[in-house]
C-alpha positions in Angstrom: 4.9 45.6 -2.4 4.1 47.8 -4.8 4.3 44.7 -7.3 2.6 42.5 -4.3 -0.7 45.2 -4.5 -0.5 45.2 -8.6 -0.6 41.4 -8.6 -3.9 41.2 -6.8 -5.1 44.1 -8.2 -4.5 41.9 -11.7 -5.4 38.7 -10.6 -8.8 40.3 -9.3 -9.7 42.1 -12.1 -9.7 38.4 -14.4 -11.6 36.4 -11.6 -12.2 32.8 -14.0 -8.9 33.0 -14.7 -7.6 33.3 -11.3 -10.2 31.1 -9.9 -9.1 27.9 -12.4 -5.4 28.8 -11.9 -5.7 28.0 -8.0 -7.6 25.2 -8.0 -5.6 23.7 -10.5 -2.4 24.8 -7.9 -4.5 23.8 -5.0 -4.9 19.9 -6.3 -1.5 19.9 -8.0 0.7 20.9 -5.4 -1.5 19.7 -2.6 -1.4 16.6 -4.1 2.8 16.4 -4.2 2.8 17.6 -1.0 0.0 15.0 0.3 2.1 12.0 -1.6 5.8 13.6 -0.3 4.9 13.7 3.4 3.7 10.3 3.1 7.7 9.7 1.3 9.1 11.4 3.9 7.7 9.9 7.3 8.2 6.2 5.7 11.5 6.4 3.4 13.3 9.9 4.8 12.6 10.3 8.7 14.9 9.0 11.2 13.2 7.0 13.9 12.3 9.7 16.9 15.3 8.8 19.1 18.4 10.2 20.5 20.5 10.0 17.3 18.9 8.4 15.4 22.2 8.1 12.7 24.0 5.7 14.9 21.2 3.3 14.6 22.1 -0.2 12.2 20.2 -3.0 12.2 21.3 -6.7 11.9 19.8 -8.8 8.8 20.6 -11.3 6.4 22.4 -11.0 2.8 19.0 -13.3 1.8 16.3 -11.0 3.7 13.2 -12.8 2.0 14.2 -16.0 3.8 16.0 -15.4 7.0 14.6 -11.6 7.6 15.0 -11.9 11.5 16.4 -13.7 14.3 14.8 -16.2 16.7 15.1 -15.4 20.6 17.7 -18.3 20.7 20.0 -16.6 18.4 19.3 -13.3 20.2 20.5 -15.5 23.4 23.8 -16.6 21.4 24.4 -12.9 20.2 24.1 -11.3 23.7 25.5 -13.7 25.7 29.1 -13.6 23.6 28.8 -10.0 23.9 28.9 -9.3 19.8 28.1 -6.0 20.4 28.1 -3.5 22.8 25.1 -2.1 23.1 22.2 -3.8 21.4 18.9 -5.2 21.8 16.2 -6.6 20.3 12.2 -6.5 19.8 9.3 -8.0 18.0 6.1 -7.3 16.9 2.5 -9.1 17.8 -1.2 -8.9 18.2 -1.8 -9.3 21.9 -5.4 -10.6 23.2 -6.6 -8.4 25.6 -9.3 -10.3 27.7 -9.3 -13.3 29.2 -12.5 -15.3 27.9 -14.6 -14.9 25.2 -14.6 -12.6 21.9 -11.5 -11.1 22.7 -9.8 -7.5 21.5 -6.5 -7.0 20.6 -3.4 -4.6 21.2 -0.4 -3.8 19.0 2.4 -4.7 21.4 6.1 -4.8 21.1 8.1 -7.4 23.3 11.2 -5.8 23.6 14.8 -6.4 25.9 15.1 -4.9 29.0 17.7 -2.5 27.7 16.0 -1.1 24.7 14.9 2.2 26.3 18.7 2.5 27.7 20.3 2.5 24.0 17.0 4.6 22.7 17.2 7.0 24.9 13.6 7.3 25.2 12.3 8.2 28.5 9.0 7.9 30.0 6.9 11.5 30.3 4.6 9.2 33.4 6.5 6.8 35.2 9.4 4.8 34.1 10.1 2.1 31.6 11.1 -1.1 31.9 14.6 -2.0 32.4 17.3 -5.4 32.7 15.8 -5.8 36.0 12.1 -6.4 34.4 13.3 -8.5 31.6 13.2 -11.9 33.0 10.3 -14.8 33.1 7.9 -13.7 35.7 9.2 -9.9 35.7 11.4 -8.3 38.1 10.2 -7.3 42.0 7.2 -5.1 40.6 6.4 -8.9 39.0 5.1 -8.7 35.0 5.6 -5.0 34.4 4.3 -3.2 30.7 4.9 0.6 29.4 2.3 1.9 27.1 2.3 4.6 24.1 0.3 7.8 24.5 -2.0 6.9 22.1 -3.3 4.2 24.2 -3.0 5.7 27.7 -5.0 8.6 26.1 -7.6 6.4 24.2 -8.2 3.3 27.0 -7.5 5.5 30.2 -8.3 9.2 29.1 -4.9 10.1 29.9 -5.2 10.1 33.7 -2.6 9.4 35.7 -3.9 6.8 37.7 -3.3 4.5 34.8 0.0 3.6 36.7 0.0 0.7 38.8 -3.1 -0.4 36.6 -3.4 -4.4 35.9 -3.8 -5.1 32.1 -4.2 -8.8 30.9 -1.6 -9.5 27.9 -2.1 -13.0 26.8 -4.4 -13.8 30.1 -1.1 -13.0 32.0 -1.5 -9.8 34.1 1.4 -6.9 33.6 1.4 -4.2 36.0 1.9 -1.0 34.0 4.4 1.3 35.1 5.2 4.1 32.4 3.8 5.9 29.7 5.8 7.0 26.7 6.3 10.3 24.7 3.4 11.0 22.3 6.3 10.8 19.3 7.7 7.5 20.2 5.9 5.7 17.3 8.4 2.1 17.6 11.1 1.0 15.7 8.2 -0.3 12.4 8.0 2.5 10.7 4.2 2.0 9.6 3.1 0.9 12.2 2.0 1.5 16.1 2.0 0.4 19.0 -0.1 0.2 22.1 1.9 -1.6 24.4 5.5 -2.5 24.8 6.8 -5.7 27.3 9.7 -7.3 28.5 10.3 -10.1 26.0 11.4 -12.6 28.7 7.8 -12.4 30.1 6.2 -13.6 27.1 5.4 -17.1 25.9 8.0 -19.7 26.7 7.3 -21.8 23.8 7.8 -19.0 21.3 10.8 -17.9 23.2 12.7 -21.5 22.9 11.6 -22.1 19.1 14.7 -21.8 16.9 12.2 -21.6 13.7 10.3 -18.5 14.6 12.4 -15.6 13.4 10.0 -12.8 14.6 13.2 -10.3 16.1 14.8 -7.6 14.8 18.6 -6.8 16.9 19.6 -3.3 16.4 22.9 -1.8 17.1 24.0 1.3 18.3 27.3 2.3 17.0 30.0 4.1 18.8 31.6 7.0 18.0 34.0 6.2 15.1 32.3 3.1 14.4 30.7 1.4 11.3 28.7 -0.9 10.2 31.5 -2.9 8.3 33.2 -3.5 11.8 30.2 -4.5 13.1 29.4 -6.7 9.9 33.0 -8.1 10.6 32.4 -8.4 14.4 28.9 -11.1 13.8 30.8 -12.6 10.6 33.7 -13.7 13.2 31.0 -15.4 15.8 28.2 -16.7 12.9 29.7 -20.1 12.7 29.4 -20.5 16.8 25.7 -18.8 17.0 24.2 -20.6 14.4 25.6 -24.0 15.3 24.4 -23.6 19.1 21.0 -22.5 17.5 20.3 -24.8 14.8 16.3 -25.7 14.1 15.8 -29.5 13.3 15.8 -29.3 9.9 14.4 -32.3 8.1 16.8 -31.3 4.8 20.1 -31.5 5.0 20.0 -28.4 2.3 18.2 -26.4 4.8 20.9 -27.1 7.6 23.4 -26.0 5.1 21.7 -23.0 4.1 21.3 -22.0 7.2 24.8 -22.2 8.6 26.2 -20.6 5.3 23.3 -17.5 5.1 25.4 -14.5 6.1 24.4 -11.7 8.6 24.9 -8.1 8.3 24.8 -5.6 9.4 23.3 -2.2 7.7 23.0 1.6 9.2 19.1 1.9 9.9 18.3 5.6 11.0 14.7 5.2 10.0 14.0 2.1 11.2 12.8 -1.1 9.5 9.3 -0.8 8.1 7.1 -3.9 6.3 5.5 -0.7 4.3 8.8 0.6 2.5 8.9 -3.3 0.8 4.9 -3.3 0.3 4.3 -0.1 -0.7 7.6 1.7 -1.9 7.3 1.1 -5.7 3.8 1.9 -5.6 4.5 5.1 -3.7 7.4 5.9 -6.4 4.5 5.4 -8.9 1.9 7.4 -7.1 4.6 10.2 -7.0 5.9 10.2 -10.8 1.5 10.7 -11.0 0.9 13.6 -9.4 4.3 15.3 -10.6 2.9 14.7 -14.4 -0.3 16.3 -12.9 1.4 19.2 -11.4 3.4 19.7 -14.9 -0.3 19.3 -16.8 -1.8 21.7 -14.4 1.3 24.2 -15.1 0.6 24.2 -19.1 -2.9 24.6 -18.3 -2.0 27.6 -16.5 0.3 29.2 -18.9 -2.1 28.8 -21.6 -4.4 30.6 -19.8 -1.6 33.6 -18.6 -0.9 33.1 -22.6 -4.2 34.4 -24.0 -4.3 36.4 -20.8 -1.1 38.5 -21.9 -2.1 38.8 -25.3 -5.0 41.0 -23.9 -3.1 43.3 -22.2 -0.8 43.6 -25.0 -2.0 47.4 -25.2 -1.0 48.3 -21.3 2.5 46.5 -21.9 2.7 48.6 -24.5 1.7 52.2 -23.0 3.8 51.5 -19.8 7.2 51.1 -22.5 6.1 54.0 -24.3 6.1 56.3 -20.7 9.7 54.5 -19.8 9.1 51.5 -18.2 11.8 49.1 -18.8 11.3 46.0 -20.1 13.0 44.4 -17.4 10.2 46.0 -15.2 7.6 44.5 -16.7 8.8 40.9 -16.7 9.4 41.4 -12.6 5.8 43.0 -12.6 4.5 39.6 -14.7 6.6 37.6 -12.5 5.6 38.6 -9.4 1.7 37.8 -10.6 3.0 34.1 -11.1 5.0 34.0 -7.6 1.6 35.2 -5.8 -0.9 33.2 -7.7 1.7 30.0 -7.0 1.8 31.3 -3.4 -2.2 30.8 -3.1 -2.2 27.9 -4.6 0.6 26.5 -2.4 -1.0 27.7 0.8 -4.2 26.2 -0.1 -2.5 22.9 -1.3 -0.6 22.3 1.9 -4.2 22.3 3.6 -5.3 20.1 0.8 -2.0 18.0 1.9 -2.9 17.6 5.3 -6.2 16.2 4.5 -5.2 13.9 2.0 -2.2 12.5 3.4 -4.1 11.1 6.5 -7.0 10.1 4.2 -4.5 7.8 2.0 -2.6 6.3 5.2 -5.8 5.3 6.6 -6.6 3.6 3.7 -3.9 1.0 4.6 -5.2 -0.3 7.7 -6.6 -3.6 8.0 -8.3 -5.6 10.2 -5.3 -7.0 11.5 -3.0 -3.9 11.7 -3.7 -0.1 11.9 -1.5 1.8 9.7 0.3 4.7 11.3 2.9 7.2 10.2 3.9 10.6 11.1 2.5 13.0 9.1 3.7 16.1 10.9 4.9 18.8 8.1 9.2 18.9 8.7 11.7 21.2 6.9 11.7 18.3 4.1 7.9 18.8 3.4 8.4 22.7 3.8 10.7 22.7 1.2 9.2 20.4 -1.2 6.4 22.7 -1.2 8.3 25.8 -1.4 10.0 23.8 -4.4 7.1 23.2 -6.0 6.0 26.8 -5.6 8.8 28.5 -7.3 8.9 25.8 -10.3 5.2 26.3 -10.8 5.7 30.2 -10.8 8.4 29.5 -12.9 7.3 27.1 -15.5 4.0 29.2 -16.2 4.8 32.8 -15.8 7.4 32.8 -17.4 6.9 32.6 -20.9 3.9 34.8 -20.7 6.1 37.3 -19.0 8.7 37.2 -22.0 5.9 37.6 -24.3 4.0 40.4 -22.7 7.0 42.4 -22.0 8.1 42.4 -25.8 5.5 44.8 -27.8 6.3 47.8 -29.4 6.1 51.3 -27.6 4.6 52.6 -31.2 1.7 50.1 -30.2 0.2 52.6 -27.6 -0.6 55.1 -30.4 -3.5 52.9 -31.8 -6.9 53.5 -30.6 -7.9 50.0 -30.3 -6.6 47.6 -28.6 -8.4 44.9 -30.2 -5.9 45.6 -33.4 -3.0 45.1 -30.7 -4.6 41.5 -29.4 -5.9 40.5 -33.1 -2.0 40.4 -34.5 -1.0 38.1 -31.2 -1.1 34.3 -32.0 -0.9 31.8 -29.3 1.7 29.6 -31.1 3.7 28.5 -28.3 0.0 28.2 -26.5 -0.4 25.5 -29.4 2.4 23.8 -28.6 1.7 23.9 -24.9 -1.4 22.1 -25.4 0.3 19.8 -27.3 2.2 18.8 -24.4 -0.6 18.7 -22.2 -2.3 16.2 -24.3 1.0 14.2 -24.3 1.2 14.1 -20.3 -2.9 13.6 -20.3 -2.3 10.8 -22.4 0.1 8.9 -20.2 -1.4 10.0 -16.7 -4.6 8.2 -18.5 -3.3 4.9 -19.7 -1.9 4.2 -16.6 -5.2 5.0 -15.0 -6.4 2.5 -16.8 -3.4 0.0 -16.7 -3.7 0.1 -12.9 -7.6 -0.2 -12.5 -7.8 -3.6 -15.1 -5.2 -4.7 -13.4 -7.1 -4.3 -10.0 -10.1 -5.4 -11.7 -8.2 -8.8 -13.0 -6.7 -9.0 -9.7 -10.3 -8.6 -7.5 -12.3 -10.9 -9.6 -9.5 -13.5 -9.8 -11.6 -16.5 -9.2 -9.9 -18.1 -6.2 -11.0 -21.3 -5.6 -13.3 -20.6 -2.5 -16.5 -18.3 -1.5 -15.6 -14.9 -0.3 -19.0 -13.6 1.1 -20.7 -16.6 3.5 -17.5 -17.5 5.6 -16.0 -16.0 8.5 -13.2 -17.4 9.7 -12.9 -18.4 14.2 -9.4 -18.6 15.4 -10.3 -20.7 18.6 -7.9 -20.0 20.8 -7.3 -22.9 24.3 -3.9 -21.3 25.7 -5.7 -21.0 28.7 -8.0 -24.4 29.1 -7.2 -27.3 31.3 -7.8 -29.5 28.9 -4.8 -31.7 28.1 -2.6 -31.0 24.6 -3.0 -34.7 24.2 -6.7 -34.6 23.7 -7.3 -31.3 22.4 -8.0 -32.0 19.1 -11.4 -34.1 20.6 -12.0 -30.8 21.8 -11.7 -29.0 19.0 -13.5 -31.1 17.1 -17.0 -30.8 20.2 -16.2 -27.3 19.3 -17.0 -27.6 15.6 -19.8 -30.0 16.2 -21.5 -27.4 18.6 -21.1 -24.5 16.4 -22.6 -26.3 13.9 -26.3 -26.5 15.8 -25.8 -22.4 16.0 -28.8 -20.8 14.1 -28.0 -19.4 10.5 -24.9 -21.9 9.9 -24.8 -23.8 7.1 -22.0 -25.6 8.1 -18.7 -25.6 10.4 -15.4 -27.0 9.7 -12.0 -26.8 11.6 -8.6 -26.8 9.6 -5.0 -26.8 10.9 -4.7 -23.6 8.6 -6.7 -21.0 6.6 -6.3 -19.9 3.0 -4.9 -16.3 2.6 -5.1 -16.0 6.7 -2.7 -15.5 9.6 -4.8 -18.3 11.8 -2.7 -21.5 11.6 1.0 -23.0 10.2 1.8 -23.8 6.8 2.7 -27.7 6.7 5.4 -28.5 4.0 5.9 -32.2 4.7 8.1 -34.5 2.4 6.1 -36.4 -0.2 7.3 -39.0 -2.6 6.2 -41.3 -5.2 8.7 -43.8 -5.9 7.5 -44.8 -9.5 6.4 -41.0 -10.4 9.1 -39.6 -12.6 7.6 -36.1 -12.0 9.4 -36.4 -8.3 13.0 -37.5 -9.5 13.4 -40.5 -7.4 13.4 -37.9 -4.4 10.7 -36.8 -1.6 9.3 -33.3 -2.6 8.0 -30.5 -0.2 4.5 -30.0 -0.6 1.8 -28.1 1.0 -0.3 -29.9 3.1 -3.2 -29.1 5.2 -5.4 -31.6 7.7 -8.6 -30.5 7.6 -11.8 -31.8 9.1 -15.0 -33.5 7.2 -17.4 -30.2 5.4 -14.4 -28.0 5.2 -14.5 -28.0 0.9 -18.4 -27.3 1.7 -18.2 -24.8 4.2 -15.1 -22.9 2.1 -17.2 -23.7 -1.5 -14.2 -25.1 -2.9 -15.6 -27.7 -5.8 -15.1 -31.4 -5.5 -13.4 -32.7 -9.2 -13.4 -36.1 -8.6 -14.0 -39.4 -5.7 -15.1 -38.5 -2.1 -14.7 -36.1 0.8 -13.5 -36.9 4.2 -15.8 -38.5 6.5 -16.7 -40.5 9.9 -14.4 -43.5 8.1 -11.0 -41.4 8.2 -10.3 -41.7 12.0 -7.4 -42.6 13.8 -6.4 -45.3 13.0 -8.1 -46.1 9.8 -6.3 -46.1 6.5 -4.1 -43.2 6.0 -6.3 -40.4 3.2 -5.8 -38.0 1.2 -7.3 -35.0 -1.2 -4.9 -33.2 -3.8 -5.7 -30.3 -5.7 -6.0 -29.8 -9.6 -2.3 -28.3 -9.3 -1.1 -31.6 -8.1 -2.4 -33.8 -10.9 -1.1 -31.0 -13.1 2.2 -30.9 -11.9 2.9 -34.2 -10.8 0.5 -36.6 -12.1 0.6 -36.2 -15.5 -2.7 -37.0 -17.0 -3.1 -39.9 -15.1 -5.8 -41.1 -13.3 -5.3 -39.6 -9.5 -7.7 -41.8 -7.2 -6.1 -44.8 -5.9 -2.8 -43.3 -6.1 -0.6 -43.8 -3.5 1.6 -41.1 -1.7 4.6 -41.1 0.6 4.8 -39.1 4.0 8.5 -39.7 4.5 8.8 -38.7 8.0 12.0 -38.0 10.5 14.4 -40.4 10.9 13.3 -42.2 7.4 9.6 -43.6 8.8 7.5 -43.7 5.7 3.4 -43.6 5.4 1.7 -44.5 2.9 -1.7 -42.0 1.6 -4.1 -43.2 -1.0 -5.7 -40.1 -2.8 -9.4 -40.2 -2.2 -10.6 -37.7 -4.1 -9.9 -33.9 -6.1 -10.3 -30.9 -5.3 -10.5 -27.5 -7.5 -7.6 -25.0 -7.3 -8.1 -22.8 -4.0 -5.0 -20.0 -3.6 -3.4 -20.7 0.1 -0.6 -18.2 0.2 -1.0 -15.2 -2.0 -3.6 -13.9 -4.6 -1.0 -12.7 -7.3 0.7 -16.5 -8.1 -0.4 -19.3 -9.5 -2.0 -22.1 -7.3 0.7 -24.7 -5.6 0.1 -28.1 -5.8 -1.2 -28.7 -2.3 -2.5 -31.8 -0.4 -5.4 -32.3 2.2 -5.0 -34.9 4.4 -7.7 -35.7 7.2 -7.3 -33.7 10.6 -8.9 -36.9 12.8 -5.7 -39.1 10.7 -3.2 -36.9 13.2 -0.6 -37.1 10.0 1.4 -34.3 11.9 0.9 -36.3 15.6 3.3 -33.8 17.4 2.0 -30.7 16.0 -1.8 -31.5 16.4 -1.2 -32.1 20.4 0.8 -29.3 20.9 -1.4 -26.8 19.2 -3.2 -24.3 21.2 -5.1 -23.0 18.4 -7.4 -24.2 15.4 -8.5 -22.6 12.6 -12.7 -22.9 12.7 -14.1 -22.2 9.2 -18.2 -21.2 9.5 -20.1 -20.8 6.5 -23.4 -18.7 6.6 -26.7 -19.4 5.5 -28.2 -17.7 2.4 -28.9 -14.4 2.9 -27.5 -13.9 6.1 -24.5 -12.2 7.0 -21.2 -13.7 8.1 -20.8 -10.9 10.9 -24.0 -12.2 12.5 -23.0 -15.4 13.7 -20.2 -14.2 15.9 -22.2 -13.6 19.0 -24.3 -17.2 18.6 -21.0 -18.6 18.2 -18.8 -17.0 20.3 -21.4 -18.2 23.6 -21.5 -22.0 21.5 -17.8 -22.3 22.2 -18.2 -21.0 25.9 -20.5 -23.8 26.0 -17.5 -26.5 25.3 -15.3 -24.2 27.6 -15.0 -21.1 28.7 -11.3 -21.1 28.8 -11.6 -20.7 25.0 -10.8 -17.2 24.1 -12.2 -16.6 20.2 -11.8 -13.8 17.7 -13.2 -13.6 14.5 -12.7 -12.6 10.7 -14.2 -12.5 7.4 -12.7 -14.1 4.6 -13.4 -10.9 2.8 -11.9 -8.7 5.8 -8.8 -11.2 5.0 -8.9 -10.7 1.3 -9.0 -7.2 1.6 -5.1 -6.9 2.5 -4.1 -8.9 -0.7 -5.5 -5.8 -2.8 -4.5 -2.6 -0.8 -1.5 -1.7 -3.1 -3.6 -2.4 -6.2 -6.4 -0.5 -4.9 -4.9 2.2 -3.9 -3.2 2.8 -7.6 -6.5 2.2 -9.3 -8.2 4.7 -7.0 -5.7 7.2 -7.1 -4.5 6.4 -10.2 -8.5 6.9 -11.5 -8.6 10.4 -9.8 -5.5 12.2 -11.1 -6.4 11.0 -14.9 -9.6 12.5 -14.4 -8.0 15.6 -12.8 -5.8 15.5 -16.1 -8.6 15.1 -18.9 -10.5 18.3 -17.0 -7.1 20.0 -17.1 -6.6 19.1 -20.8 -10.2 20.0 -21.5 -10.0 23.5 -20.1 -6.5 23.6 -22.0 -8.0 22.7 -25.4 -11.3 25.1 -24.8 -9.1 28.0 -24.2 -6.8 27.3 -27.3 -9.9 26.6 -29.4 -12.2 29.7 -27.9 -8.8 32.1 -28.2 -8.3 31.0 -31.6 -12.0 31.6 -32.7 -11.3 35.2 -31.1 -8.2 35.8 -33.0 -9.5 34.8 -36.6 -12.8 36.6 -36.0 -12.0 38.3 -39.0 -11.3 35.7 -40.9 -14.1 34.2 -39.9 -16.5 36.8 -41.1 -14.9 37.4 -44.5 -15.1 34.0 -45.2 -18.9 33.6 -44.5 -19.6 36.6 -46.4 -18.4 34.8 -49.2 -20.6 31.9 -48.5 -19.0 29.6 -46.5 -22.1 27.6 -44.6 -21.9 27.4 -40.7 -20.5 23.4 -41.0 -17.1 24.6 -43.1 -16.7 26.9 -40.1 -17.4 24.3 -37.5 -15.0 21.7 -39.0 -12.0 23.9 -39.5 -11.7 25.1 -36.1 -12.7 21.2 -35.0 -10.0 20.2 -37.5 -7.4 23.1 -36.2 -7.9 21.4 -32.8 -8.1 17.9 -33.5 -4.6 18.2 -35.8 -3.3 19.0 -32.2 -4.7 16.9 -30.2 -3.6 13.8 -32.3 0.1 15.2 -32.2 -0.4 15.1 -28.9 -1.7 12.1 -28.7 1.0 10.9 -31.0 3.7 11.9 -28.4 1.6 10.6 -25.3 1.8 7.0 -26.8 5.5 7.1 -27.1 6.2 8.7 -23.9 4.1 5.6 -22.4 5.5 2.9 -24.6 8.7 4.3 -22.7 7.8 4.7 -19.3 5.9 0.8 -19.5 9.1 -0.5 -17.9 8.6 1.3 -15.1 5.2 0.1 -14.1 5.3 -4.0 -14.9 5.9 -5.2 -11.6 2.9 -3.0 -10.3 0.3 -4.8 -12.9 -1.4 -7.9 -12.3 -2.0 -10.3 -15.7 -1.4 -7.4 -18.0 1.0 -5.8 -20.0 2.3 -2.4 -19.3 1.8 -1.9 -23.0 -1.5 -3.1 -23.5 -3.0 -2.1 -27.2 -6.8 -1.8 -25.9 -5.9 0.2 -22.9 -3.3 2.7 -24.9 -6.0 2.8 -28.2 -9.1 3.5 -25.5 -6.8 6.7 -23.5 -5.9 7.9 -27.0 -9.4 7.8 -28.0 -11.0 9.1 -24.7 -8.0 12.6 -25.4 -9.2 12.5 -29.1 -13.1 12.9 -28.1 -12.3 15.1 -25.0 -10.7 17.1 -28.1 -13.7 17.5 -30.0 -15.8 18.2 -27.5 -13.6 20.9 -26.0 -13.8 22.3 -29.2 -17.2 21.8 -30.2 -18.9 25.2 -28.2 -16.1 27.8 -29.8 -16.7 26.3 -32.9 -20.5 26.8 -32.4 -20.0 30.2 -31.6 -17.7 30.8 -34.8 -20.6 29.5 -37.0 -22.5 32.2 -35.4 -20.5 35.3 -36.4 -22.1 37.8 -38.2 -20.2 38.6 -41.2 -22.1 42.0 -41.5 -21.2 43.1 -38.3 -17.3 42.0 -38.6 -17.6 43.9 -41.8 -18.7 46.9 -40.4 -15.7 46.9 -37.9 -13.1 46.5 -40.6 
């Protein structure tokens, strides 16, 4: 405790150095703790259920193709009793309300035994059971349980929420229970609002063999392993696959479906879409903040070396009075630990705020990101390790150097003479390391920033700013399914008359949005060698007239769809430029005949009447794939068009008008056509924001920490230059007395600093080149060793070095030789 009191006294004696050190540590340790909190929640923390280590999930060996299972597959697994204790669940955006513009809740459809297997009780009311999991519900009808947050936000945490009726997809559900506050579901990163028995849901979705939207989880019995469960599933797989065979058109798809093996993998941490999307980015950010902490430690070590040099006289007096060197080293290390502890304490506060801010940036219009960021033993352990490691990193060398003075130095009358002989050689070498680490950060931030700009400003082939997309849901309308296409056409015509609407169009699918369905029919051109004599699956989107005008996609050749392209007329198509490049090889596209190969070998000719510019459809990162557009009115996919319950309605706002202002008038116009239609809106800009989250976060975070590294490097360079000037004061005074010009003195100081900065830049370039392989997958259209980015980073560090040394060099040039000679 005596050492601690002395440490606080010493820190108060140098308030500027102490403040800079604490601020550096707060940002360094706080950033590391914030990112580790997210990593811990997303990758390490087990699910908030009973004995999560016993949980395992069913997946396939090729999860990118068959990640989940369909409900028919789950029924086969359940009815064949492949597992003793298994349940299933799937997530959904459930519509709240009946008609008009609707809002959405985050829903989980789960089998009736889910809560029994998980061991999660209700804190109010009850959970649903297997008796509730049937079409129409059990003895209490269709029931639901809600999350603690939903209960608090929607019902004010009132006990009378039990028994309230909640309209989910226009079906009334009675709330029977509220779940614990710590239970966020089974999908890490995505909390839920309401959980519902799966068989009370949409029957069409349950019967769809191609809709692989469910996850199956198993609780292992004592002594049972995931490998044993995988063998049990493998023995039942042929029968399960055969009984649930979707209606594949291609024999290759059928063979792949039958042969793709299921496996069971331990999943105490649940499953997470966020892990797949942001796992690599989080690792990169964690590496960045570790480097930031190292830069901070080097900076503080440099400051502490300078401070220890001024204490050499004090240390020599203590040694002369009999203090052991180990006692002095301990005292200085305690100062470092106290400094680190203060920085870590403030860093935890910074981490609590920063981690929540970062998670909020992952939310989109479609889903709200949620991660449990409460502090547990892992986070506290990481903070403690960071505290101790930083104390050792920046405190050890200054402590040993300060303690290894000679007792005879105490006989000197002036501490100036002692300090004057002190050098900062090790500190100057530390600055070289600091410059190298800073260059790695600056180069990385430059790469991520340029990658984000290239992706965000990529020409996608359509208008980003004036288009709004509405999902028109006819699930509750009384209009027969066979004439719904005509209903949707009346909706389009009505919306086109809304004030402020420049044009309106409908389509089966919407580019880059979840609205609609991806259609890939078999297309053949018998005389075209590019097809290799076989049919090729090509992306197709049925659209209405004015669709290209509404989206702002340029017509390159031919004509747009119009009233001539109706049901019963000659079938036509418009292709994009990617189609002409891949399949027409320079041939004139207008007038070419495509053949749609339908089921049972039926063939349907399509005449190409137009070519449009390439427009992104499924992703903003990859090249635009060949795409065919067909008239919606010609019903190329008759069964799909007549059975669908929703359509994508695209609206283009007039110039100068915000798309968001059209929602109220559009909803009213749709209600005039059919008051049972429900509609939800999203702008194209909102849709695109989902695709830029990872790149935007990497650019923002790396830019912030790169700037922080520059600031720390500048502080370190300034400290080294200032101390070097103070140590060489006598030498500079003598030089000036002998006739040295002020410019020569400035050049002398700056050259010494620039030389060390150049060594640091060279080392940093080598490290950056080595580390490039780790970030290559996170970049878009940019080489990880991009010469321009590395050159700009090197130039930035050299400019910072010159700027940091400018003031000490100017002060050195103002030294009075006469005063220096009198001191001698």
